[in-house]
N, C-alpha and C positions, 0 to 999 in steps of 0.2 A: 469326640463322643458327646452325644446329647441323649439324656434320659428323662422320660416323663413318667410320673407316678400319679395314679388317681386313686382316691378313696371315696367311695359313695357315702351318701348320708347315713347317719347312724343315730343311735339314741344314747342319751346321757343318764338314763335311769332304767331300772328293771321293768317298770310299767309302760315304757315307751311313750311317755308323755312329753319329754323334752328332746326335740329333734336337733341334731347337730348337722349342719350343712356339709356336703362332700367338698372335696377340694382337689385341685391339680397342681402339682409342683414340678418344675423343670430344673434339672441339674445339667451342668456342662463341664467338660474337661478337655484339655489340650496339652500335649507334651511334644517336646522335640529333643533329639540327642545329637550332639556334635561328637564325631568320632576322630580319634587320632589327633587331638589338639596338642599344642606345645606343653600344656600343663597337666593333661590327663588323657588316658586312653579313651575315656568317654565322659562327656560332660552333659548332664541331662537336666532340662527345666520342664516343670509341669505346673499348670494352672488348673485348679479345681474350683468350680463355683457351685454353691448350693443355693437353691431357691432363686434362680436367675431373675425372675420377675417380681421378687419380694412379696409373694402372696402371704396373706394373713390367714391362718388356719389353726384349728385345734388339733394337736398331734396326738395327745393322750387323754383318755377319759378314765378316771378311776373312781369307783364308788363302793361304799360298804352299805349293804342293804339287808341287815339281819332281820329287821322287823318292819321293813318299808318306810322307815323314818330315817334312813341312813343319809350320809352327806356324799356329795359328788365333788370331785376335784378335776380341774382341767389344766393341761399344760399347752402353752402356745407353741406353735412350730417355729423352728429356727428362722430367723430373717435372712436376707441376702448375706451370703458369706463367701469371701474369696480367699483362697490359700495358694501361695506360690511356694514351690519346692524346688530346690536345687540339690543335685547330687553329683559326685564325681567318682570315677573308678580310676584309681592311680596305677 
């Protein structure tokens, strides 16, 4: 499985003075199951990769703007992350 996610440019403030670039992030996944093995009815392995190309991006923008003098906070997106999962059905 290969998944691409795109978020277009947006603004970090209510007056649209601070532009945040858009970004594209690719995730991937692969799994395989062995059936009727000597140790289990099914033995399954899965690999999940988030942010395959290690893109740098702003994932969340939060701001408080009660009187237009509010503050803005940014959260960076998750870096390249790989997870391996193994499961067995006995």
